[in-house]
N, C-alpha and C positions, 0 to 999 in steps of 0.2 A: 732214800732213807731215811734222811734228819729231819723226815716231820712227822715216824714212825715215835708220834712223842703219846702220852697221856698223862693228864693230874686229876688230885683233889683234891679236896682244902689242905688240906697238909703236906700232901704230896706230887711229886713227879717220878714219871718214865719214861723211862726213856735209852737206848744206846748212849754209849761213850762217847767221852769225846775225849781228847789229848790234855784238853784243861780240867779234866777229872781226876787228873791222875794225886795232888793233893789232901785230897778228900776221899778221894777212895784208897789210899793206902796207909792213913793216918787213923779208920776203922777199921781195917785190917790191926793195925796193933794194935785200938786197945781195946778188941774181945775179949770177956773172960773165957779163962779155963773153960774147957770142955762144961759142957752139962749136964750131959748123957751123949748114950754110944751111937748118936744122928750125930752129933755135936761136931765141927771139930776145934774146938774154941781155938785158942793161940796157934796161928801159924809163923812159920818163919819168911819172912819175906826180907830175906838180903837178897834175892838178887832177881828184886824188883824194879830196877830203876827204872828212869822216865824212857830211856826208852828201852827195857822191856815191854813195858805197861802202850809206848807205842803203836808196831806192834800188836799185842794186843785186843786196841783198837779197830790197829787195821782188818786185822782178822775179822773181829767182830761182826765187819763191820762189811767184810766178801762175803761169810756166811748170810748174811743178811738178804744181803743183791743175791746171790745163789739159791736163794730161799729154800737153804738149810736148817739154819740152827739162827732165831733173831736171843744175842744176851742183853736186856732191860737193866738198866740200871736203877733201880729205889734210892730215891732223893728226898731230904727231909725240907722243906720251899723256905723254912723258915730264917734257915743256915744253910743250903747245899749241903747237908752230912750224907756221906754215903750210905744208906739203910743198912744195904743189898745186891738181893738179886735175883729177873723172876728168865726164863728161856724157855723158850719154846721149840722144841725140833719137828721138823715137817717130815711125817712117817710119810704119806701120799698123798697124793691130790688129786687130780682127775675128777670118779664122780664121787669121793671119799670125801676131800679136803680137811685131811683127816692129821691132829698132830700131839706128842705129848708136849708135859709141860713140866716145869720144876720151879723152889720158889726156898732160898737159902733169904735169912734176916739175923745180920750179926749180933750174936746172943747181948750185946750188953745191950738192946735197944728192941727187946723181944718185954711183950706181959706190959703192952703202952696200945695196943692194932694195928700195928703198922702192915704186919703180915696179914689178915685180911683186908684191907686194908687196897694194897700192891696187889693182890692177887684178884680180885672181885675188880677194879679196875682194868689191870691186863688184859683180863679174859673179856671185859667188854672192847679191850683193843685188838684182842686175838680172833675176834669174830667181827667186825664193825674194819678192821684196817688191813687182817691180810686175808679175812675169811676162811678159814677155819667153820670149818663146820662140828668140827666132833673134839674136845680135847680129853687125854687120858691123863693120868700122876697113877706111877705106877709108887707105890709105898710100901716097907719093909712091914711086914705084917705084927711088929712092936714098935713103931715108930707111932705112939697116937699123940703128940704133939700135931703131926702134918696129917693125922686122919680127924681129929676136928678138925682142923683149918677145912679138910677139902670139902667137909660135910654145913663148913658153916658157911661156904662159900656157892651151896647145892648140886654141888657133885654131889654122885647119887655110885656105892656100891655095887660093879659089875659083879666082879669075881676071884679071888685067884686063883693067879698064873705059877703053876709047878718049876722050878728048875730056870727060872726068868731070867732073871739076871746074873752076872758073873762077876760079884764083890766083895773084897776078902778071903780071896782064890775058891772062891767055892760058888758053887749055880745056887742064886738063894730064891726063894720066891717069892710073891710079891701080888700086893693087892690092888686092884686096877677101879680106881673109881674114876668117873666118864662127869660131861655134859655136853651137849649139844646147845647151838644157837637156837633152838626155838625151845629150847628149855627159861 
């Protein structure tokens, strides 16, 4: 799993390692207050000790080894700043090779093209190294920035799933955007 990595001109996208702790923590601590309803903004990081982070890294590596979830850190090459993450969750393998994915860039790095660059590269990694055929993004109906990002990397709107995800104490509708390896 340590070879699960891709690079762009400005970014490195890979599994976290214990040595990422300082960069990871400092960027969470530097987040701006919430910019919209789907941005967590500042987060209390007081429980996130080095030991806590080591356990998180081990859990991420184990989930990747089991082909369940791949949580990839997004780092800026110039200074190794942790910009956010992209995750792929295997829905089913066999004849489907199907996964869901999500993306988060810390809000103090927005509007610099990092999200689009990272998502494009991560999709290539998912199709090339993880051998997925279909990737879906499940997006809240009013999350316009996420919709625009999905469309900008070639994802296509497929449908709206009613009462699809339980969040904020209610079953919520989500847009399904997808891309196949052959697109």
